[in-house]
N, C-alpha and C positions, 0 to 999 in steps of 0.2 A: 672390296669394290671401290674404285676411285671414281672421280667425277666423269671421266671419259667413258668408263665402263658402264656406269649408270645411265648416262645419256644414250649410249649405243643400245643398251637393252630396251630403254623406253621407246626409241625409234623403231626397234625391231618388232615392237608390239603395237605399232601405230595402226589405227583404224581411221581412215580419212573421213568416212561418212559419220562416224561417231564424233570426230573433231568438229565437223560442220554443225552437228546437232548441238554439241556443247556450246559452240559460239553463239547460238541463238538464245541460250538460257543463262549465259554469263556475260551480260552486257558491259561489265566493268573490266573484263579481261580482253586485251587485244587478241584477235583471232590467231595472229602469228605466234602467240605464246602457247597455243593449245596443240599438243601433239596428237591427242586422241587415244589415250590408253584407257581401257575399261577398268572400272573399279576393282573387280575381283583380281585382275592381274596385278594392279598396283598393291593391293593388300598382300598378295602372295610375295611380291618383291619386297615389301616392307618387312614381312616376317623374316625373310632371309637377311636383309640388311640390318635388322635389329640385333642379330647375332654375329654380325660381321665386324671385324676389327676396323673397317673403314667407316663405321657408323658415326663416330664423333666428328671425323673430318667432313662428312657430308652435312651434318647438322650445323657446322660452322660456316658453310658456304652460302651465306645469305647476302644479297637476295639471289634467288634462283632465277635462271633465265626463262623457265617454262612453268606453266600452270601445273603440269603433270609432276614436276619435281616438288612443287609446293604441296600437292596432294600426297606424294610419297613422304614428304617431311612430316605432314600431319599424322599420317598412319604410323610412322616410326615412333614419334613422340607418344602416341596413344598406347603403344605397347610397352612403354617404360614401366618397370615394376616398382621402382623406388620413388617416393614422393619428392624428395629434395631435388634430384637431378631433373625430374619431370617438370616441376614447377619452374625451375630455372630455364629449361628449354622452351616451355610455353611462353614465358615472359620475353625471351629473345625473339621468338617467332611471330608473336601477335602483331607487332608493328608492320610486318611485311605482308600480312594477309590482305588481299585486295578483292575478295569476292565471297559471296555467301556460301558457296560449296565447300571451300577449304575451311572456312570458319566453322561450319557445322560438322565437318568430318573430324575436326580436332576434338576428340573425346577420350581423354586418358582414362584407362581402366583403374589406375591407382586412386583416382579421385573418389571412386565409389567406396573405397575402403577407409579413406580419411577425409570425409567431407568437411569436418570442423576445421581442419587445417587449411582447407581451401577457402573458407568464407572470408578471411581478411583480404585475400587477393581479389576476390569478387568485388568487395567494397571499393577497392582501388580501381579496378578495371572499369566498373560501371560509371565512373566519373571521367573516363578518358575522353579525349577529343577525337580519337581514332574510331571510325565507324565500326569496324569489325571487332575491335576490342570490347566495345560496349555490347555489341550483339553477342559475343562469346560470353560475357559476364551474365547476361540475361539467360542465355542458353544453359549455363551451368546452374543457375538458380532453378530453372525449369527441370533439369535432369536430376538434381540431387536434393532439392529442398521443397518439394511439393507434397511429399508423403508425410511420414511421421515426424520429420524434422521441420515441417512447415511452421513458420511464425508470420503473423501479419506484417511485421516490419520488413520482411523480404518482399512482399507484394508492394509495400509502400515504396521501397527502393525503385522498383520497376515503374510504378505509377508516376513517380516524380520525374522521370526522364521526359524531357521535351526536345524533340529533334525534328528537323525537316528531312532527315535521311530515310528513304524508303526502307532500306534493309534493317534499320534499327526499329522502325515502327512496325514492320511486319513481324519481327521477333517479339516485340511487346504484345502484339495481338495474339500471336501463337502462345505466348506464356499465359495470358489471361484465359484463353480458350481451354488450355490444358488444366489450368488451375481451377476453372469452373467444374471440370470433370472430376477433379480430385478433392476439392475443398469448396463445394458449391455455396454453402451457407456463409462461409467466411469471405468469399470472393464476390458474391453477388452485389454487396453494397458499393463496390468500386464502379460498377456499371450503373447502379441506381443513382449514385451521387455524382455521376459524370466525372470521375477522377482522371479519365484519359482524354486526349484531344479527340475531336469528333470522328476523324478518319479512322484512328486506331480503335476507338470505341466500337464503331460499326464493323470493322474488320474482325475484331475479337468475337462479336456476336455472330458474324457470318461463319467463322470457323467453328464456333460452338454448334451452330445449326447443322453443320456437316458431320458432327461427331456422333458416333454410335453410343458414346458414354453419357450423353445428355438425354434425359427422358423427354418424351413428347410433351409432357406438362411443363417441364422446365423450358423447352424450346418455345412453347407458346408464349410464356411470360417474357422470355428474352426478346422476342419479336416486338413486344410493346415498348421495349427500351431503346430501340434504334433511334439514333439522332437524326434530325431532319436533313434532307439532301443539301440544303443551303449551307449547313454547317460543315459539310464534308469538303474534300479537296480532290 
């Protein structure tokens, strides 16, 4: 498949109502960049493209003109079975990501098998000046380092981030809410000691209160830790 064939197939799958809906939840993406292809169709297309001889050429065509091609790109990379080419393509693609959806859809399967090789890259990405590179780094810590591999130093890395960017702070809040569900006793001091900025602190508590994995007793205590409204933003 070449670029013209890929574009033609994407437009053949266009759902204008879906495109309009996506435009409302992707404020950082110009509406004219959104074709409106639904995720299952994009995933099916990515599975074919990942086996196609035109895959490499497609991955080199950056930046893409449409959001849907970015999504397709993320899905193709996520199917890569070998760590080295996968991490290379992730590194090339991250600077071009301009929205939370593409960032969060980029989830390479091979990282689950070799998380320790991933960690040095996370340490670099989390210090980036690019919003979605930082968000991706936090997301990778959340996906791969909150279970048996968890170490407090990873939560320290996330807690140390200071940003005015909504999409970074939302991911930090999501990280700590998930971390509370998996490592409650180790994560609770981050909230007790106010290690996060007030807005992110309160958002992490809010997400925890919405979680089925947090007990009623834990939720009752978390409510007492909410920062005052004047400290929020």
